[in-house]
N, C-alpha and C positions, 0 to 999 in steps of 0.2 A: 718266353725267351731258352734258347737250350742251354745247356750247362757247359759248354763250349765257350759260347757266347759271354756267358755269367764271369768266366775264368778269364777271357780277355779284359773284360772290362775291372775285375782284380787287379789284374797285373798293372793297366794304367793307373789304376788308382794308387796300388803299392809304389810304383816310378813317381807319382805326384808327390808321394808323402816322401820319399827318400829327396826328391829337388829342395822339398818346402826346409826340410829338418837341414838341408846343407845349406840354406841361404839363411834359415833361424842362426846358426851355429856361425857364420861368419860375420851378420850383424851383429851378433852378442858380442865377438870379438874385439871389432872394429868400434864397437860404441863404449867399451871399456877402456879403449885406448884413446879415442878421442875426447871422451868425458872428463878426463884425470886433466890433461892440457888443457881443455876449456875453462874447466870449473877454477882451475888453480890459477888462470890469468883473468877471470873474470872480474874481480878488484881492482887488477892491476890496470885494465884497461878504461873501466871507469873511473878511477882517479885520471888518471892521462886524458881521457877526453873533458873531464871537466875543468884539469889545466889549461887544455887549449881552450874552451871555451873563455875561460877568464883571459886569456891574452887576448884574446878577439877583443875582448869588450875594453882591455885598458890600451889597446891599439885605436879601436874607434874613438874611445874618446880623448883619446891625445892625436888624433885625426890623424895616426900613422898609417900610411899605405902597406898593405900586403902587395906578394906577388901579381900581374897583372892577372886580372879572370875575364869572362866573358859577359858577367853580370847575369847568367840565368840559372836555374834550378834544374838539377838534374835527378830524374827517379830511376833508379836501378832493381829491377826487379830480378829474386834470385833462385831460377829453378832448376829441377834437373834434366839431362837427358833421358832417363830410365824413368819406369813408369811404375817401379814395385816399392811405392812409398805410400799405400793409402790414399787418403782424401788431403793429406796435406799440402800437396800442390793446388788444388781447387781451392780450395779456402785461403791461400796466399793470393790466388790470382784474383777471386774476388774482392779481397782485402784489399790487393793494387787498385784495381778498377773503382773504389768505392772513395777511396782517399785520394787519387789522383784527378778524380772529378771536380775535388776541390780548388788545385792549384794549378795554375801552369807551368809547365815544365816540359824538356827534352824527356823522352824514356828509353830505355835501353832496357829489353828483356833477354835474360841471361837463361838456356837453356831450352831444349826441343819441346819439352812440355808445357812450358807457359806459353812458347808459341803457339803450339797446339791449341791449346785451351784457349788463347784469345782469338784464333783462326776461326774456330768453331762456335765461338759465340758472337763472332761477325762485329769485333770490337772496331769501333768507327775512328777512336782518335790513331795519331799518327805515332810509331816507336821504329825503332832499330833492334831487328833480333839478332843475339851474339850467340852461335852455336860454340861450345870447347869442345875438346877431344872428350872428355872425360867430366862427371858431375863436377868435380874440383879443377882450377884452373893449373895448367903446368905452370912454370916460371917465366917462360915467356909470354904467355898470355894471361897472366895477372901484371907483369910489367906494362903489356900491352892497355890493358883495361883500367892500370894507372895511371897512364900519359892522358886518357881519357876524363879520368874522375880530376884530375888536376886542373881543368882548363875551365871548370865550373866555380862560379861563388860557391853555390849550396848543394850537397850531395844529399840526398833521403835513399837508403840501403833498404828494401823489401824484404826482409828473409822470414824463414819460421824460426821458433827460439825454444830453445830444448828449456822445459820447466820441470819436466820429469819424465820417466819410461812413458809413462800414460799419455801425457799432456805436452802437447808442441802448439805454439802458438803464433800467428802472424805478427810482425812487430816492425817497428821504422825503426831505421837509426838514421841521427843527422850527424853523419860522420866530419862533420864542417864545422859544427856546433857552433850556431848560427846565436845570436847574442838573444835573440827570444826565447830562444827555447832553453839556455843556459838559467836565464832568468825568472822563467818559469819553474822548473826544478831545484835551483840552487839557492837556497836562502842567502847562503855567504857570497854568490855572486850580485844580489839584492844588496848586502851592507858594503862590499867594494865597491859599486858603481856611486853611491853617495860618498865616499871617504875616498876618488879614484886619484885626487888631485894630493893626497898626504903619502904617497908612495914615493920612495925611490927605489929603482929595480934594477938590476945589474944580471946576466947581461943586458945591454941594450935593447928595449923591446923589440926592434925592427928586426933584430936579429933573431931574437926568440920567434917571432912571428913568422920570419921567413924559413926557419927551422921547422916549426910546426906544422908549416903549411906543405913544407916539401917532403917531411918525412913520416910526422904522427898521422896524417891523414891516410895514408898507404897502410901505416899497421891498423887503423883502424877500420879500414877497407877490410884486413885480412882477419882481423877478430871478427868481423859480420861473416864472410865466407865459411870460416871454421865453427860461428854458431848454428848457422845455415847446415853444414854436412853432419853436424851432432845431430838436431834435430829429423833430419831427413833419416838418420842410419837409427834413429827411437825408433821414427816411423814404421822402417821397414821391417825394424824385429817384431812389434805388433800385428804387421800385415801378415808376416811370414807364419808367427805363431797363429794366426788364427787360421791362416790357407792349412797347415799342418792339422789347425783342429778338424776343420770341414772335409780336410782326407781321408782322417781317421773313422770320422762317421761315416763318409761314405761309402769305406772299405768293409767298416761292420756292415753296411745295408747288405752291398754285394754278398760279402759272404753268407750272412743269413739266407738270402735269396737262393744261393747255392746250395746250401743246409737242404732247404724246403724240396729245393728241386730234385736232390738227391735221393731226399725220403719217399717223394713222389714215385721215382723210378723205381725206388726199391719197393712201394706198398706196390705199385704196376705189376713188377715182376711174381711177388708172390701173390696177387690175386691170379694171375696168369696161370701159375703153378698150382694153385688150388682148384683152377677152374679145368685146368688139364686132369687133375688128379681124379677130379669129380666125375668127369665125362668118361676118362679109363676105367672107373668103378662101375660107372652106369651099363 
């Protein structure tokens, strides 16, 4: 390999390093901004979700009907349009395939990457692809998605969840808070079921269930979208940091090759000079 070719590779490695540095800085800044909001609201959304579940239990035991639904379950997979998120998307899609094989549900796959992975795997079950303008929906897109979600009796949102900068795991969020899920996870709801007829509740349960069904479900969907965005951003930060490290290793290797090539050229010139001097002296 000539020194010209090596210099060309070094220029490419330097460009790659600069690109990964820029992506790393962008991801780091975005992570700080999103993380603050998500972590501040997690407890609030968790309590809100539990209240929603308890209201559902009260309504069911008092035989109070909520707004009409189609009686179906929706499995909503949240992926991205872009590919710079490491293995987080492939792990989420694998998790989605395994979990949805156990239940009967309609399926919506949000994001190009999720759709492409399912196609590459020749996924046999039917699903509706939904490609947004970017990774996070616009207000108009969110409203359209909310209208679809509101039709279903049960909605399971599959998304990556941020646990730390280094750890993001696939999870399921039941944003309709079905009775069985609440009963399994909340001991308070079990006590509530046994004491249900002792409560006097204001405002009327019907008004509360209609409010929760129309508004809170949408908020919980938004919370899942924010959790997904936070996890993807953390995964991108790690991926770009690794890419930057690899670019630096490659750059160091090429610079060492260039140094060796330059030394070889210098040595060759010295040998030529010595040979010429010896020839002249002879």
